[in-house]
N, C-alpha and C positions, 0 to 999 in steps of 0.2 A: 124254626130247629124240625126237620123228620126222620122220621123214621125210619127205620127198613126191616118187613114185617113176611115169615116168610116160612113157609106151608107147604106141610109135606103130610102124605097118610094114601090110604087106601079114593078108592074117586067115589065118588057119585054126586047122588041128585043136590044142589044144592051148595056148592060149599065155594062158591064165589061168594053169595047172599049174604053165608053165614057167617064170614070174618066180615063182610063188607058192613053187615047190616050192628057186629059188634065194637067196628072201630066207627062209623057214625054217632050209638051209645055213648061212646066215653069222650066225643067231636075230635075225633081224628080224619084227619080228611085223604082224602082216597090221591093221587098225584099222578100215579104212575100203576100200571098193573100189566104182570105176563103172566100166566100162568100153560101151560101143556097138562097132557095124558101121559103117559110111558109104561107101557104094560100094562097098565091098566092101577097102575101109583096117580095117584093128581102130586104135581108141585108146583107152587104158585111164588114170587116176589111182588110185595109190593113196597111201592114210594106214600107214606104218607107223610103231610105237616101237623106233629103232633106238640106247635101254639099255642092250642085252643083248648085243652081238653081240659073232664074237669073233674077229673082226680090227676093225684102226683102221677110224674112217669112212669116209675115204679110199677107202682097200683095198675098202671095198663096193663104192664106188661106182667107181670101173673095175670090178670084178668082176659088177656087175650092167650095166655098159652091154660086154662084152667077152662076156657071154651075152648080150644083147642080138644082136650081133655078129657070136653065129655062127647064133641061129637068122632072121638079114634085119632083127632087127625096131634103135628106136635102141629105146631105155633110159636114160633122167637123174633120175638123181638128189640133189637136193638137199635139204641139211637147213633144216629149218622156217624155224629167225631168215629165214636168209636171204631163202629163199621170201615169206617177209611183210615184211621190206627192202626189197626190189625190189618188189613190191605196195602200197608203201603212198603217204597220194597226201599 
């Protein structure tokens, strides 16, 4: 099972490291990652394998959002199936 994790906010040192560490803390394995900085704003999207999470997926979603809030970032985590359903034509 996979999740799509998006991160946005003002650019700063260590954003990728902080988000990656939080994923590792809960057992999410980052499969793919893309990030960019546009005009001082940071944007990243990650695909993570969440089949071995140490917590329930809904709790992981909340923990990631809270971690983002602590850093002044917006972190949204969505199950791959929901993401795919939202983007079907």
